[in-house]
Structures are given as structure tokens and as C-alpha cells.
N, C-alpha and C positions, 0 to 999 in steps of 0.2 A: 327420622330425627331431624329437628331443626338445627341448622348450622349455627354454631356459636356466634352470636351477633357482635361479639367484641374481638373477633379474630380477623377483622378487616384491615388492620394496620393503623398507621398514624392518623389517617383521615378520620376513621371511626373514633379513635381515642380522643382526638381533638374535639369532636362533636360531644363526646361523653363528658369531657372536661367542661364544655360549655353548659351542659345540663347541670353539672355540679355547681357551677358558679351561679346559675339561675336559681338553683335550689336554695342557695345561701340567702337569697333575698327573703325567703320565708322564715328565716331564723333571726334571732337577736345577735347578729354578727355584723361587725363594722364593714363598710364597703371596701376597705383596704385589706381585708383578711386574705392570707395566702392560701392557695390550693395546690397541693403537691400529690401527684399520683404515687401511691405506695405499692399497689399490687393489682394485677389483672388475673382473675381466675374465672369463676362463674360470673362474678361481678367486677366492677372497678371500685377500688377503695382509695380514698383520698385522705391525706392529713390536712386539716384546716387549722391554720394558725392565726389567732386573733390576739395580738399583744402577747401576754404570757400564757394565754389560755390555748390549749390544744384539744381538738376534737377529731373524731373519725367519721367521715361521711361515706356511706356505701351507696353506690348507684347500681341498681339492679339491671341485669341483662334482660332483654325482652323475651317473653315466652317461657321463662323458667318457673316462676312462682306467681300465683294470683295474689291479689291484695289480701284475701282471706288467709292464705297460707303464710304470708309475711306477718300478719297480725298474730297468727297462731304461734309462730316462732318466737315473737317478742313476749307473748304471754308465758311461754315456758321459761324463757330467759328470766323474767321477773320472778316467777314462782321458785325457780332454783335458788335465786339469791335470797328471797324473802323467807322461804320455808325450809330450805336445805342448807343454807349457809354457804353455798357455792359462790365464789367471787366471779360475777359476770358483769359486763359493761352495762351501765344504765342507758336507757334511751333518752335522748334529749329532745323534747317536743319542740315543734315549730311555734312561731309566735301565736298562732291561733289554737294551739294545743294539740295539733295533729302529730301523731307518732310516725306516720308514713305520709310523705308528700309526693304528689305526682307532678312531674315536669315534662311538658311536651317538647319533644325534639322535632324540629321542622320536618314535615313529610313523614312522620312516624307516629306510632301510638305513644302515649305517655310512659315515661320511665318512673318507677318507684324509687324513692330515696329515703334513707334512714340515717339520722345522726346519732352517734354513740359518744359517750364520754371516753376520754383517753385513759387507758390504764397503764401504770408503770410495769416494767419488768422486761425480761428477755427470755428467749427459748431456753429449755433445759440444757445444761452444759454437756458437751459431747463426751467428756471424760467421766460423767456421773450417771450415765443412762441406766445402768443396772440398778443402782441405788434409787434413782428418781422414779423408776417404774414401779417400785413398791408403793410409793406415795400416789402415783398415777392410778394404780389398781384400786386403792382405797377411795380415791376421788371419783373414779368411774363407778364404783359400787354405790357411793352416795347418790350419784345422779340416777342410776338405775333403780335404786330403792325409792327415790322420790317419784320417778316415772311410773312405777308399779302402783303406787298409792294415790297419785294425784288425780283429783276429779277434774278432768279436762273440760274447758268451756264447751257448750253444746255446738258451737260453730267451729271448733278446732278441726283443722284439716292440714295434713302434711302427707307427702308421698311415701312410698315404701321402697326399701332397698332389699328386694327379694330377687328370685331367679328371673322373673319376667323383666324387672328393671335392669338387670345386668345383661341378660342374653336374649330377651324377647324381641319381637319384630320392631318395637319402638324403644330400644335400649336407651336409657337416659343419657349416657355419655357416648352413645354411638356404638358401633360394632368393633370388637377387638380385631376382627378380620381386616379392618381398615386402618389398623394401627401402623405406626411408622416402622418399616423394616419387617413387616409380616410377609415373608416370602413363602414359597411352597414348603420348605422344611420347617419353618417356624409355625406355619399354619397347621401342619400335621401334629406337632407337639402340643400346641395350645388347644386344638380340637379335642385331643385326648384329655387334656386338663379340664376343659369345660364339661365333658361327659362325666368325669369322675366327681367334679364339684356338684353337678346336678344330682348324681346318685347319692352322695353323702348328705347333702343338705335336704333332699327330700326325705331321707331316712331320719335325719335329725329333727325335722318337724318345726312347727311354729307354736309350741305350747307356751302358755303365759310365763313360765319360768325361763324360757329361752328366747322369746321374741316380744319386742315392745318398743316404746319410744326411746330413741338413742340419739346421741350427738352426731354420729356417722362421719366425723372428720376430726377425730381427736389426735391428729398428728402434731409433731413437736411445734410446728409453726403456729398452732392455735393454743399454745400454752405459754403463759407469761409467768416466770418465776421472779418474785420480788422479795427481798429480805424482810420487809415489814408486812406486806399484804399477803404473803404466801403465794400460792399458785392460782392464777386467774384462768378462766376458760373463755375463749372468744370464738367468734365466727360460727354461729349456729345455723348458717344458711342451708346446710345440708341435713339438718336434723329431721328425723322422720321415723318411720317404723321399720325395724329390722331386727336381726339377731343381736342379742346383747354382746356376744363375742366378736361381732363385727367391729365394735369400738376398739378392741385390741388390734385387729387387722389394720384398721385405719391408723392406729398409733405408730405403727412401724412403716408407714408409707414412705417409699423411696429409700429405705434403709434395710429392707427385708433380707438383703444378702449379707449383712454384717455378721461376723462370727459370734458376737455377743447376744444376738437376738434370742437364742434359746434360753440364756440366762435372764434376759429381760422378761421373757414370758413367765419364767418361774417366779421372778420377783413380783411381777404384776399380779399373778395368781395369788401369791401370798398376801399382798395388800388387799386384793379383792375379798379374800376369805375372811379378812379381819372384820368385815361388815355383812357380807352376804355369802350364802352357800354357793360353792362352785364344784359340782360333782366331778369326780375323776373322769367319767365318760364324756363330760362336756369339755374339760380341759384337754382331753386327748384330741379334740378337733380344732385346737387353736391354729394349727398350720393350714387347715382347710379354710379358715377365715382369712389368714394371711394371703393365701393364694387366690381366694375369691376377690379380695380387694386388689391384689396385684393385677389380675386379669382385667378388672374394671379400669385400672390406671393405664393399661396398655391402650384401651379404647379412648380414655380421656386425653392422653398425650396426642393421639391421632386427630382428635376433634377440637383441640384447644391450642392451636399453633401460636396464638398471641401470648400465651402464658410463658413467662421466662423459663420456668422449670421444665416445661414441655420441650422448648428449644434446646435446653442444656442436655436433657436425657435422650430424647430421640430414639434411634434404632438400637442404641446400646441397652436401653431399658428392656426392649423386647427380647434381645438376645439373652440378657440376664434372667428374664422371666422364663425363657425356655430352659435354661440351665437349672433354675430352681424347680420348675415343673417336672423335669426328669427325675430329680432327687425325690420330690414329693410322691410322684407316681411309682417310684421304685421303693418307697417305704423307708427312705433314709432321713426323712424330716418328720 
């Protein structure tokens, strides 16, 4: 696996900010526009302020997505907004009409950059997660319903979130075995978890009613709740092909341990069923997808040291994962 190219600390981020500022020259933005780093995850995301106008500039990491894959992401973003009524951020083209611009970093290959409109809103409130997850379930079903019927462009290409992507020799986010705090005892527990996840997901299969195009990162940070606009969905950078129920596993990222998660799952399923069928045998595997995502995040934390949340969670997330794994393997989840 390629080491995350944004994990090199301040020097790397300073260079990436330089890329962002050079990218702005391609847009109708004033020379005095402000550029403020918002987040580092797979990519670096910046708030661009130009007078009273705000925009979001995403500077892609190297080696994660091809240009064709980025264009494919933006195509689904547009289609969801235009055909399914999902509120997604519009792409703001460069002065020459380009939706993706390439900016060369000295001594490196070009980085791709995309400018998005700024959408209002805030993450779902912590004290309303059970209620909000019913709306999230319905919203997710609308996205899945669109994905099943959508005639994708012939050039559409996105990666898969399957067993090979999670646990194969070139695991996308690295090996969970290299996660922070994976000592011998944790390794033994998580190895049993991986084996059980493999068994269950191979049995579950990839039928068209269970596996298709998904957002793949519908966690709370990627939902914006606004009183007028409703709920917006942002950050489709990880969208690709996976199990539909993985979108629920991703929705509870980093909060899987909370006692209300079972109630959130029931609420989500109720909202989902308001639009799409969700067989009881599929719903019974929700915790399989929560644990599948959780094990992926153990690997992600280990390979994304520059991300703020990775530093905050560290070895404690691995220990919590082992505790949840024991309960899952023991049949109490």
C-alpha cells in the first residue's frame, strides 16, 4: 500500500496549501481570497473566502484516484442532485470550464483539485441521533434506489469496498495488523474477527439487491442539517461499489460503542423500509457491517497519522474494537 502522502507533517501541508493557492489562479477568484485548511483525511480540504462568497476546494492526495475516477464521482454527485433530489454540492468549474484542474507540485506529479459550492448546515445533533437516523435511512434508500436504476456513463470507474479492499495484499487503507496499539492480544482477537467477517460476507454474497454503488462514508461529519435546505450529503470521495448495508456501518463510524447504536439501527432500518425493501435476514447482518467498517478504521488510523481524528483516537480505538469484537463473536451484538 502507498503511504498516505499527506501524513508527512507541516512541510507537506504547507506545500499542499501552495497547490491550493496556485489552483485558485484557474478560477474566477480574487487574488486576495483567503485559503484556510479545514480537514486532512484522504485529501486536504480548504475553505476559500472571497469577500462574502465561500467555496470549498479539495486537493486530492497522490495515487488514490485517477482523473477518470474523480470525473465519475462528480457525475454521480450531479445525477443524485438532478434525478433523485438529493442535496449535494455543485461543482464550480474553473475559468476554462474544467471541473477538475491539475496543479503540479515542484518535484512531483500533478495534484487534482476540485472546487465545490459551500453548503450551509451542521452535523446532526448528538441528542437526536436515534430520531435523525430514521431520516438518514430514508435518505440512504433514495441514494441506493437511484444507484440501482442509474445508467452510468460508459467511462464510469470507481473502486470496490469488498473483502479484498479491506483485507487483501494491497488493502486500501493498509493492514489492520499495523494499526495503533495492535499488540499480540489485540491481534488474536481481531484475527478472529476478520475470519468471521470473511465467512459471513462470503455467505451474504454480492447479489444486485445487496451490492452496488454506495457513498461508503455516510458518517455524521458528511451530513449537513439545515433548517431550510434539509439534509445535504457531502464528500463522495470514497463512493464506489460495495454492500448497501456498508453505508450504515459507515454512518456510525467512531461511535459504534455508544449504547444507543442498536436503537439507531432500528430507526435507520425503519426509514430505509419506507422506500426500499430490507429483508430481515439482511437486517440481521447490520452488526457484521459495523464491525467490517470498524476493522477498516483500525487500519485507517494506523496509516493516516496526519488526520486529527486518528491522533485523537489512537490505541484506544483499537482496544474498543477488541471489546466490541468479543461481544460480536460471542453473539451479544
